[in-house]
VOFIMAR-461586 format. One line per field, with one value per residue: x, y, z of N, C-alpha, C, O, CB in turn. Coordinates in Angstrom, 3 decimals. Glycine has a CB too. Example, Ala and Ser with C-alpha at 12.3 -4.5 7.8 and 13.67 -1.06 7.14 Angstrom:
REM VOFIMAR-461586
n.c1 13.190, 12.850
n.c2 -5.690, -2.250
n.c3 7.800, 7.080
ca.c1 12.300, 13.670
ca.c2 -4.500, -1.060
ca.c3 7.800, 7.140
c.c1 13.200, 12.900
c.c2 -3.300, 0.030
c.c3 7.800, 7.870
o.c1 14.236, 13.409
o.c2 -3.319, 1.138
o.c3 8.465, 8.039
cb.c1 11.308, 14.084
cb.c2 -4.473, -0.598
cb.c3 9.046, 5.725
***
This chain:
REM VOFIMAR-461586
n.c1 26.422, 24.431, 20.904, 20.124, 17.280, 16.078, 13.051, 11.027, 8.369, 6.973, 6.113, 3.983, 1.314, 0.043, -2.480, -3.763, -5.431, -8.162, -10.003, -11.753, -11.692, -9.859, -11.201, -13.692, -12.001, -10.899, -13.434, -14.261, -12.544, -12.198, -15.125, -15.260, -12.958, -13.933, -15.476, -13.784, -12.796, -10.952, -8.468, -7.494, -4.648, -5.210, -3.679, -3.907, -2.305, -1.085, 0.377, 1.973, 3.206, 2.997, 1.139, -2.374, -4.046, -6.001, -6.102, -6.763, -7.696, -9.753, -7.429, -5.818, -2.361, 0.334, 2.572, 1.669, 0.387, 2.623, 3.537, 1.253, 0.860, 4.073, 3.358, 1.742, 2.972, 4.756, 3.438, 2.185, 4.467, 6.306, 4.425, 3.456, 2.483, 3.098, 3.571, 4.904, 7.429, 9.203, 8.796, 10.500, 12.437, 14.103, 16.099, 18.315, 20.389, 22.674, 21.149, 18.092, 19.617, 20.922, 17.917, 16.477, 17.112, 16.567, 14.729, 11.634, 10.640, 8.765, 8.741, 5.946, 3.231, -0.271, 0.318, -1.410, -1.113, -3.481, -4.826, -6.905, -8.410, -6.949, -4.351, -2.014, -2.992, -2.400, -1.619, -2.766, -2.048, -2.757, -2.310, -1.921, -2.626, -1.886, -0.177, -0.904, -4.145, -3.891, -3.530, -6.534, -8.322, -7.000, -7.764, -10.418, -11.765, -10.441, -12.042, -14.528, -14.334, -14.594, -12.977, -9.369, -7.604, -4.576
n.c2 -33.886, -32.204, -30.796, -26.981, -25.991, -23.079, -20.730, -19.973, -18.329, -20.112, -19.562, -16.810, -15.336, -13.594, -10.922, -10.463, -8.584, -9.747, -11.924, -10.785, -7.889, -6.321, -7.441, -5.508, -2.890, -2.508, -1.541, -0.187, 1.768, 1.828, 3.001, 5.332, 7.197, 6.943, 8.871, 10.445, 11.294, 9.493, 7.070, 4.279, 3.071, -0.201, -1.259, -4.007, -5.147, -8.001, -8.327, -9.523, -7.877, -8.628, -9.301, -9.106, -7.943, -6.282, -3.516, -2.729, 0.348, 0.688, 1.693, 2.996, 3.856, 1.266, 1.598, 2.960, 0.577, -1.296, 0.748, 1.063, -1.066, -1.223, 0.884, 0.143, -2.281, -1.058, 0.387, -1.021, -2.243, -1.414, 0.087, 2.277, 5.249, 6.269, 8.888, 10.276, 9.117, 11.421, 13.347, 11.931, 11.040, 13.867, 15.807, 14.280, 13.546, 11.099, 9.583, 9.707, 9.548, 6.493, 4.776, 5.756, 3.671, 1.226, -1.918, -1.532, -0.193, 2.872, 7.104, 8.761, 10.173, 8.033, 5.401, 4.062, 2.595, -0.404, -1.408, -3.104, -2.617, -1.072, -2.202, -3.116, -4.619, -4.877, -3.029, -0.256, 0.610, 3.575, 4.602, 6.325, 9.174, 12.393, 12.109, 13.081, 13.276, 10.259, 9.435, 10.735, 8.811, 6.836, 7.174, 7.131, 4.816, 3.701, 5.001, 4.627, 1.729, 1.922, 2.129, 2.925, 5.999, 7.115
n.c3 24.989, 26.301, 25.278, 25.703, 25.971, 24.273, 24.870, 23.461, 20.890, 18.731, 16.878, 14.741, 14.736, 12.603, 11.263, 8.083, 5.312, 4.106, 1.620, 0.167, 1.637, 0.722, -2.363, -2.007, -1.799, -3.624, -5.468, -4.561, -5.293, -8.173, -8.315, -6.827, -8.735, -10.722, -11.312, -11.673, -13.796, -15.049, -16.392, -12.995, -11.883, -9.152, -6.853, -3.985, -1.167, 0.622, 4.359, 3.856, 1.879, -0.045, -3.661, -3.684, -5.277, -7.340, -9.709, -13.614, -14.700, -18.817, -19.822, -18.608, -17.602, -18.797, -16.948, -14.653, -13.316, -12.542, -10.641, -9.051, -7.288, -6.469, -4.782, -2.709, -1.242, 0.089, 1.139, 3.640, 3.743, 5.284, 6.739, 6.802, 5.527, 2.096, 0.685, 3.511, 3.348, 1.746, 3.664, 5.402, 4.673, 3.394, 4.248, 5.182, 3.562, 3.226, 3.190, 1.981, -0.406, -0.932, 0.282, -1.923, -4.059, -2.994, -4.371, -5.124, -3.671, -2.618, -2.578, -3.096, -2.816, -2.455, -1.739, 1.117, 4.182, 5.678, 7.701, 10.181, 12.901, 13.831, 14.069, 10.745, 7.774, 5.810, 2.807, 0.462, -3.117, -5.250, -9.329, -11.206, -11.889, -10.908, -8.020, -5.461, -6.520, -6.349, -3.844, -2.976, -4.304, -3.034, -0.205, -0.517, -0.826, 1.281, 3.282, 2.621, 2.921, 5.506, 6.899, 9.029, 7.890, 7.834
ca.c1 26.595, 23.244, 20.746, 19.337, 16.231, 14.912, 11.767, 10.633, 7.670, 8.121, 5.949, 3.494, -0.073, -0.282, -3.617, -3.942, -6.596, -9.226, -9.717, -13.390, -11.894, -9.494, -12.595, -14.235, -10.830, -10.727, -14.495, -14.177, -11.250, -12.639, -16.296, -14.424, -11.728, -14.974, -16.244, -12.517, -13.446, -9.135, -8.040, -6.360, -4.347, -5.065, -2.972, -4.069, -1.159, -1.289, 0.485, 3.494, 3.525, 2.350, -0.551, -3.514, -5.588, -5.510, -6.904, -6.193, -8.725, -9.098, -6.701, -4.765, -1.082, 0.338, 4.137, 1.024, 0.211, 3.556, 4.326, 0.461, 1.404, 4.499, 3.354, 0.650, 4.052, 5.672, 2.795, 2.630, 6.509, 5.896, 3.573, 3.270, 2.000, 4.649, 4.294, 5.141, 8.806, 9.084, 9.424, 11.313, 14.640, 14.069, 16.627, 18.991, 21.594, 22.817, 19.531, 17.684, 20.393, 20.710, 16.830, 15.832, 17.531, 16.172, 14.059, 10.355, 10.803, 7.783, 8.535, 5.403, 1.315, -0.927, 0.197, -1.992, -1.889, -5.048, -5.673, -8.100, -8.735, -5.207, -3.784, -2.155, -3.507, -1.778, -1.650, -2.965, -1.830, -2.725, -1.408, -2.400, -2.719, -0.948, 0.028, -2.214, -4.831, -4.400, -3.665, -7.740, -8.495, -7.012, -8.386, -11.629, -11.637, -10.218, -13.031, -15.779, -14.862, -14.529, -11.176, -8.864, -6.108, -3.625
ca.c2 -33.102, -32.184, -29.742, -26.287, -25.537, -21.819, -21.369, -19.135, -19.182, -20.682, -18.997, -15.486, -15.270, -12.352, -11.231, -9.717, -8.610, -10.495, -11.625, -10.128, -6.375, -6.164, -6.600, -4.423, -1.547, -2.192, -1.397, 1.507, 2.709, 1.891, 3.215, 6.633, 7.652, 7.124, 10.062, 11.775, 11.451, 9.911, 5.447, 4.327, 1.584, 0.287, -2.309, -4.056, -6.204, -8.501, -8.218, -9.145, -6.752, -9.932, -8.785, -9.790, -8.124, -5.492, -3.665, -1.602, 0.816, 1.014, 3.007, 3.504, 3.595, 0.436, 2.310, 2.948, -1.893, -1.104, 2.016, 1.064, -2.601, -1.488, 1.778, -1.113, -3.288, -0.226, 0.608, -3.060, -3.520, 0.090, 0.478, 3.644, 5.849, 6.650, 9.965, 10.137, 8.487, 11.875, 14.058, 11.278, 11.156, 14.502, 16.332, 13.322, 13.089, 10.016, 8.362, 9.992, 9.095, 5.426, 4.562, 6.172, 3.181, 0.294, -2.252, -1.124, 1.850, 3.999, 7.575, 10.062, 10.401, 7.123, 4.793, 3.951, 0.855, -1.209, -0.749, -3.447, -1.990, -0.646, -4.026, -3.574, -6.264, -4.845, -1.629, 0.050, 1.204, 3.871, 4.962, 7.182, 10.909, 12.872, 11.149, 14.040, 12.398, 8.809, 10.258, 10.976, 7.448, 5.461, 7.809, 7.369, 3.640, 2.921, 5.544, 4.252, 0.358, 2.390, 1.964, 5.381, 6.435, 7.326
ca.c3 25.254, 26.095, 24.666, 26.228, 24.868, 24.630, 25.181, 22.699, 20.361, 16.921, 15.411, 15.988, 14.991, 11.549, 10.817, 6.981, 4.050, 3.683, -0.202, 0.058, 1.833, -0.849, -3.506, -1.642, -1.306, -5.783, -5.903, -4.060, -5.731, -8.626, -8.603, -7.091, -9.498, -12.045, -11.319, -12.120, -15.363, -15.603, -15.887, -13.260, -11.570, -7.501, -5.871, -2.373, -0.770, 1.927, 5.316, 3.309, 0.735, -1.348, -3.510, -2.703, -5.569, -8.326, -11.244, -14.216, -15.360, -19.088, -20.938, -17.402, -17.955, -17.904, -16.253, -12.989, -12.749, -10.904, -10.444, -7.894, -6.943, -5.377, -3.536, -2.218, -1.450, 0.385, 2.057, 3.715, 3.973, 6.464, 7.830, 6.938, 3.869, 0.682, 1.182, 4.727, 3.045, 1.092, 4.221, 6.259, 3.749, 2.266, 5.210, 4.937, 2.385, 3.242, 4.133, 0.768, -1.879, -1.086, 0.932, -2.982, -4.322, -2.050, -4.966, -4.588, -1.965, -3.167, -1.744, -3.306, -2.665, -3.226, -1.166, 2.980, 5.186, 5.735, 8.833, 11.152, 14.416, 14.876, 13.123, 9.879, 7.247, 4.350, 1.174, -0.878, -4.029, -7.078, -9.812, -12.761, -12.148, -9.815, -6.328, -5.101, -7.397, -6.173, -2.464, -3.092, -4.560, -2.091, 0.601, -0.766, -0.699, 2.718, 4.217, 1.641, 3.580, 6.900, 7.581, 8.829, 6.108, 8.367
c.c1 24.999, 22.181, 20.027, 18.358, 15.876, 14.226, 11.319, 9.302, 8.695, 7.074, 4.323, 2.609, 0.086, -1.362, -3.166, -5.210, -6.502, -9.112, -11.494, -12.954, -11.386, -9.940, -13.161, -13.527, -10.913, -11.658, -14.618, -13.570, -11.795, -14.095, -15.709, -13.939, -12.066, -15.464, -14.953, -12.447, -11.252, -8.651, -7.007, -5.708, -4.613, -5.096, -3.663, -2.668, -0.978, -0.680, 1.686, 4.014, 3.635, 1.120, -1.968, -4.811, -5.559, -6.555, -7.161, -7.435, -9.058, -8.599, -5.751, -3.215, -0.471, 1.950, 3.220, 0.713, 1.383, 3.953, 2.685, 0.660, 3.065, 5.093, 2.476, 1.952, 4.579, 4.900, 2.760, 3.490, 6.969, 6.022, 3.019, 2.480, 3.238, 4.852, 4.973, 7.037, 9.673, 9.865, 10.537, 13.406, 14.710, 15.820, 17.735, 19.932, 21.645, 21.462, 18.601, 18.866, 19.805, 19.354, 16.230, 16.282, 17.248, 14.797, 11.844, 9.585, 9.262, 8.013, 7.462, 4.701, 0.995, -1.434, -0.217, -1.941, -2.693, -4.903, -6.459, -7.879, -6.852, -3.990, -3.177, -2.174, -2.756, -1.124, -2.527, -2.421, -2.777, -2.634, -1.629, -2.214, -1.252, -0.750, -0.837, -3.579, -4.939, -4.015, -5.140, -8.274, -8.247, -7.665, -9.737, -11.873, -11.530, -11.524, -13.803, -15.452, -14.749, -13.694, -10.037, -7.409, -4.793, -1.558
c.c2 -32.912, -30.548, -29.083, -26.142, -23.418, -21.227, -19.680, -19.137, -19.378, -19.825, -17.718, -15.338, -13.654, -11.719, -10.266, -10.085, -9.658, -10.359, -10.373, -8.140, -5.555, -5.748, -4.739, -3.063, -1.602, -1.497, -0.304, 2.093, 2.791, 3.130, 5.617, 7.383, 7.520, 8.295, 11.530, 12.068, 10.420, 7.917, 6.079, 2.944, 1.319, -1.475, -2.196, -5.431, -6.945, -7.673, -7.847, -8.374, -7.543, -8.985, -9.618, -9.089, -6.585, -5.232, -2.551, -1.165, 0.857, 1.800, 4.037, 2.958, 2.358, 0.272, 2.015, 1.135, -1.512, -0.495, 1.648, 0.036, -2.182, -0.258, 0.910, -1.181, -2.067, 0.679, -0.199, -3.019, -2.187, 0.961, 1.732, 4.673, 6.417, 7.934, 10.699, 10.192, 10.269, 13.265, 13.897, 11.591, 12.797, 15.442, 15.118, 13.165, 12.194, 9.651, 8.209, 9.581, 7.962, 5.061, 4.246, 4.380, 1.230, -0.473, -1.863, -0.188, 2.561, 5.513, 9.517, 8.886, 8.641, 6.044, 4.467, 2.053, 0.620, -1.900, -1.500, -3.495, -1.964, -1.409, -3.606, -4.677, -6.315, -3.360, -0.979, 0.795, 2.459, 4.740, 5.565, 8.016, 11.193, 12.173, 11.872, 13.551, 10.635, 8.734, 9.702, 9.808, 6.407, 5.977, 7.457, 6.829, 3.360, 4.149, 4.727, 2.248, 0.882, 1.977, 3.691, 5.197, 6.962, 6.277
c.c3 25.000, 25.190, 25.574, 25.110, 25.427, 24.820, 24.483, 21.531, 19.313, 16.314, 16.416, 14.962, 14.170, 11.038, 9.382, 5.823, 3.845, 2.311, -0.492, 0.932, 0.699, -2.100, -3.267, -2.212, -3.185, -6.408, -5.496, -4.062, -6.940, -9.456, -7.986, -8.372, -11.109, -12.504, -11.462, -13.286, -15.693, -15.337, -14.396, -12.302, -9.628, -7.649, -4.145, -2.124, 0.462, 2.856, 5.203, 1.619, -0.574, -2.093, -4.309, -4.257, -6.295, -9.233, -11.209, -14.265, -16.730, -19.496, -19.094, -17.899, -18.117, -16.960, -14.369, -12.970, -11.332, -9.562, -8.705, -6.814, -6.198, -4.341, -2.084, -1.219, -1.003, 1.825, 3.406, 4.661, 5.839, 7.264, 8.188, 5.413, 2.897, 1.551, 2.489, 4.270, 2.471, 2.539, 5.101, 5.556, 3.608, 2.918, 4.871, 4.181, 2.190, 2.743, 2.066, 0.272, -1.202, -0.403, -0.720, -4.003, -4.122, -3.176, -4.001, -3.787, -3.343, -2.753, -2.135, -3.170, -2.811, -3.004, 0.651, 3.217, 5.738, 6.676, 9.072, 12.181, 14.903, 14.715, 11.440, 8.809, 6.226, 3.697, 0.574, -1.561, -5.055, -7.425, -11.195, -13.066, -11.353, -8.348, -5.749, -5.642, -6.773, -4.243, -2.805, -3.166, -3.488, -0.102, 0.739, -0.759, 0.901, 3.619, 4.039, 2.196, 5.123, 7.729, 7.565, 7.561, 7.380, 7.977
o.c1 24.380, 22.709, 19.306, 18.482, 15.592, 14.930, 11.349, 9.178, 9.874, 7.268, 3.869, 3.255, 0.225, -1.306, -2.304, -5.739, -5.586, -8.566, -11.886, -13.797, -11.893, -9.684, -13.116, -14.146, -10.982, -11.438, -15.136, -13.492, -12.065, -14.107, -15.828, -14.699, -11.408, -15.780, -15.027, -12.020, -10.489, -8.529, -6.326, -6.383, -4.353, -5.810, -3.872, -2.331, -0.663, -0.829, 2.372, 4.868, 4.120, 0.370, -2.213, -5.972, -5.008, -7.485, -7.475, -8.357, -8.280, -9.206, -5.364, -2.992, -0.800, 2.382, 3.624, 1.297, 1.296, 4.334, 2.990, 0.621, 3.319, 6.099, 2.618, 2.076, 5.172, 5.321, 3.524, 3.511, 7.605, 6.679, 2.442, 2.052, 4.232, 5.615, 5.575, 7.802, 10.846, 10.940, 11.299, 14.555, 15.898, 16.658, 17.978, 20.371, 21.013, 21.133, 18.528, 19.199, 18.630, 20.126, 15.716, 15.334, 17.611, 13.739, 11.269, 8.487, 9.127, 6.946, 7.758, 4.900, 1.911, -2.494, 0.700, -2.387, -2.950, -4.839, -7.419, -7.139, -6.053, -2.873, -4.101, -1.399, -2.387, -0.184, -3.230, -2.096, -3.663, -2.711, -1.375, -1.732, -0.167, -1.775, -1.816, -4.289, -5.974, -4.414, -5.261, -8.834, -8.956, -7.873, -10.285, -13.065, -12.430, -11.743, -14.059, -16.332, -14.853, -13.689, -9.905, -6.723, -3.840, -0.569
o.c2 -33.257, -29.559, -29.732, -26.153, -22.842, -20.393, -18.577, -20.306, -19.192, -19.399, -17.654, -15.149, -12.641, -11.983, -9.400, -11.154, -10.426, -9.444, -9.498, -7.251, -4.665, -4.758, -3.631, -2.253, -0.556, -0.894, 0.593, 3.026, 3.971, 3.754, 6.673, 8.172, 7.710, 8.672, 12.758, 13.132, 10.893, 7.507, 7.094, 1.931, 2.219, -2.367, -1.240, -6.345, -6.254, -6.461, -6.934, -8.464, -7.280, -8.209, -10.427, -9.479, -5.708, -5.955, -1.705, -1.928, 1.811, 2.861, 5.167, 1.879, 1.877, -0.764, 1.392, 0.719, -1.448, -0.757, 1.927, 0.300, -2.929, -0.117, 1.083, -0.261, -1.652, 1.241, 0.224, -3.433, -2.280, 1.776, 2.177, 4.147, 6.986, 8.186, 11.755, 11.045, 10.335, 13.860, 14.758, 11.969, 13.053, 15.683, 15.316, 12.038, 11.758, 9.530, 7.261, 8.811, 7.990, 4.103, 3.174, 4.072, 0.307, 0.146, -1.963, 0.273, 2.548, 5.614, 10.672, 7.673, 7.938, 5.522, 4.650, 0.997, 1.457, -3.120, -1.203, -4.373, -2.456, -1.199, -3.829, -5.625, -7.354, -2.770, -1.786, 1.850, 1.880, 5.774, 4.924, 8.251, 10.624, 11.734, 11.208, 13.439, 9.970, 7.771, 8.485, 9.469, 5.465, 5.236, 7.431, 7.115, 2.878, 3.822, 3.939, 1.460, -0.012, 1.591, 4.710, 4.479, 6.889, 6.597
o.c3 23.993, 24.682, 26.334, 23.886, 26.477, 25.389, 25.030, 21.165, 19.014, 15.175, 17.558, 13.931, 14.855, 9.837, 9.534, 5.520, 3.553, 1.696, -1.264, 0.811, 0.017, -2.786, -3.802, -2.902, -3.831, -7.457, -6.163, -3.263, -7.164, -10.518, -8.608, -8.934, -12.132, -13.632, -11.410, -13.734, -16.536, -14.182, -14.251, -12.122, -8.829, -8.109, -3.399, -2.877, 1.430, 2.701, 5.663, 0.737, -1.674, -1.502, -5.204, -4.382, -5.630, -9.588, -10.371, -13.977, -16.740, -19.652, -18.795, -18.446, -17.033, -16.455, -13.387, -11.969, -10.105, -8.421, -7.545, -5.612, -5.252, -3.646, -0.873, -0.410, -2.000, 2.836, 4.274, 5.820, 6.888, 7.911, 9.180, 4.386, 3.347, 2.484, 2.298, 4.719, 2.840, 2.468, 5.541, 5.781, 3.805, 2.049, 3.680, 4.409, 1.228, 1.563, 1.284, 1.174, -0.835, -0.345, -1.041, -4.725, -4.851, -3.064, -2.917, -3.476, -4.567, -2.148, -1.829, -3.237, -3.237, -3.347, 1.452, 2.768, 6.604, 6.531, 8.361, 12.626, 15.700, 15.186, 10.658, 8.943, 5.678, 4.229, -0.034, -1.016, -5.683, -6.761, -12.214, -14.175, -11.229, -7.827, -5.407, -4.643, -6.807, -3.589, -2.945, -2.123, -3.136, 0.859, 1.841, -0.641, 1.588, 4.785, 4.949, 1.848, 5.962, 8.898, 6.887, 6.833, 6.604, 8.635
cb.c1 27.702, 22.959, 20.252, 19.916, 14.318, 14.604, 11.328, 11.701, 6.259, 8.233, 5.310, 4.594, -0.675, 0.098, -5.016, -2.620, -6.542, -10.523, -9.873, -15.018, -11.189, -9.313, -14.438, -14.277, -8.665, -10.883, -15.342, -14.285, -9.578, -12.398, -17.757, -13.356, -10.361, -16.156, -17.286, -11.008, -14.030, -7.787, -6.761, -5.882, -2.398, -6.617, -1.076, -6.203, -0.019, -0.835, 0.111, 4.204, 5.031, 1.362, -0.577, -3.678, -6.818, -4.398, -8.216, -5.318, -8.772, -9.042, -8.881, -5.241, -0.457, -0.159, 4.621, -0.933, 1.644, 4.303, 4.334, -0.792, 1.565, 5.362, 2.441, 0.038, 4.494, 6.068, 1.843, 3.544, 8.988, 5.491, 4.103, 4.887, 0.847, 4.169, 3.728, 4.253, 8.593, 7.681, 8.763, 10.531, 14.979, 12.244, 15.751, 18.467, 22.812, 23.313, 17.561, 17.186, 22.303, 21.780, 16.211, 16.576, 18.278, 15.658, 14.930, 10.147, 14.077, 6.345, 10.050, 5.515, 0.265, -0.423, 0.887, -4.395, -1.475, -5.598, -6.316, -8.720, -10.094, -5.301, -5.811, -1.953, -5.167, -3.030, -1.322, -3.831, -1.506, -3.620, -0.655, -3.376, -4.411, -1.377, 1.648, -2.020, -3.940, -3.274, -3.227, -8.046, -7.721, -4.787, -8.225, -12.107, -10.547, -7.947, -13.564, -15.401, -13.789, -15.506, -10.085, -7.528, -6.840, -4.482
cb.c2 -32.539, -32.558, -29.840, -25.159, -26.994, -21.410, -22.042, -18.981, -18.817, -22.979, -20.855, -13.878, -15.466, -12.555, -10.859, -9.788, -7.850, -10.114, -14.068, -11.637, -5.884, -6.973, -7.699, -4.512, -2.012, -3.623, -2.188, 1.974, 2.148, 1.087, 1.715, 6.418, 6.676, 6.495, 10.013, 11.529, 14.228, 11.665, 4.252, 5.836, 1.271, 1.533, -1.860, -4.679, -5.623, -9.807, -9.033, -10.680, -5.855, -11.837, -7.131, -8.785, -8.401, -6.043, -4.598, -1.650, 1.754, 0.696, 4.596, 2.694, 4.119, -0.782, 4.964, 4.215, -4.035, -0.976, 3.923, 0.988, -3.796, -2.421, 3.390, -2.799, -4.175, 0.658, 0.682, -4.033, -2.808, 0.196, 0.197, 4.092, 7.353, 7.125, 10.535, 8.622, 6.859, 11.579, 14.510, 9.359, 10.192, 15.493, 16.561, 12.698, 13.211, 9.569, 10.211, 11.330, 9.250, 4.811, 5.884, 8.040, 3.962, 1.194, -3.796, -1.755, 4.027, 3.656, 7.360, 11.307, 11.675, 6.877, 4.633, 4.779, 0.215, -2.158, 0.432, -4.457, -3.402, -0.898, -5.511, -3.160, -6.634, -5.310, -2.007, 0.325, 0.230, 3.661, 4.052, 7.471, 11.919, 14.197, 11.136, 15.547, 12.547, 7.416, 12.240, 11.760, 7.165, 4.745, 8.944, 7.757, 3.234, 3.025, 6.818, 4.906, -1.223, 2.232, 0.468, 6.672, 8.871, 7.155
cb.c3 24.793, 27.586, 23.446, 26.801, 25.141, 24.630, 27.165, 22.248, 20.037, 15.996, 13.621, 16.610, 16.893, 10.566, 11.899, 6.391, 2.732, 4.220, -1.598, 1.586, 3.103, -1.195, -3.051, -0.247, -0.038, -6.914, -5.704, -3.205, -5.686, -8.170, -7.388, -6.546, -9.055, -11.890, -9.693, -11.906, -16.265, -13.831, -17.541, -12.997, -12.166, -6.342, -5.870, -1.762, -0.828, 2.088, 5.974, 3.342, 1.013, -0.393, -4.238, -0.322, -3.963, -8.950, -11.591, -15.492, -15.060, -19.226, -22.279, -15.655, -17.239, -18.686, -16.988, -12.734, -14.842, -10.985, -12.316, -8.295, -8.770, -5.715, -4.074, -3.476, -2.887, -1.082, 1.543, 2.214, 1.167, 7.022, 8.752, 7.322, 4.047, -1.706, 0.874, 5.504, 1.435, 0.242, 4.582, 6.181, 1.200, 1.941, 6.652, 4.742, 2.437, 4.405, 6.303, 0.445, -2.413, -0.745, 2.068, -3.597, -4.022, -0.335, -5.242, -4.201, -2.152, -2.685, -1.120, -4.403, -4.509, -3.929, -1.699, 3.264, 6.167, 4.561, 8.675, 11.069, 15.707, 16.633, 12.711, 9.880, 6.764, 3.347, -0.132, -1.087, -4.479, -7.930, -9.702, -13.154, -11.228, -9.551, -5.283, -5.740, -8.882, -7.463, -2.248, -4.013, -5.588, -2.104, 0.358, -1.327, -1.545, 3.481, 4.128, -0.749, 3.192, 7.488, 6.055, 11.538, 4.283, 9.717
***
């Protein structure tokens, strides 16, 4: 029996956030969060959703560690901001009741994909305040690094 070769790529290149950019995003987020007078946790995940870097400000809630990391994971894994999920599922009962049981999925604000030249290279997640505060800090970090916040 002869083997037939399939003409298909055996690997694909995947861009991912650099350590330098991850650190810059964390620093920018912490700098901005400091002006709010409230402690936050900031996490950056690489393009595969694996934690690249994070910082827990002194006094930030322990629960916020996992939430920030899961926001970064969700944003990287689905290439959309976490708050977009709410509008996507709110009027779809089967999806709304089922998708929220997906481990690590966050459906409220504070997580954004990190895009470099239009390519998602990771995700940033912020937790520690109301989700609107988390969103503000994540967007400020992206903006400080010259990246889009969509």
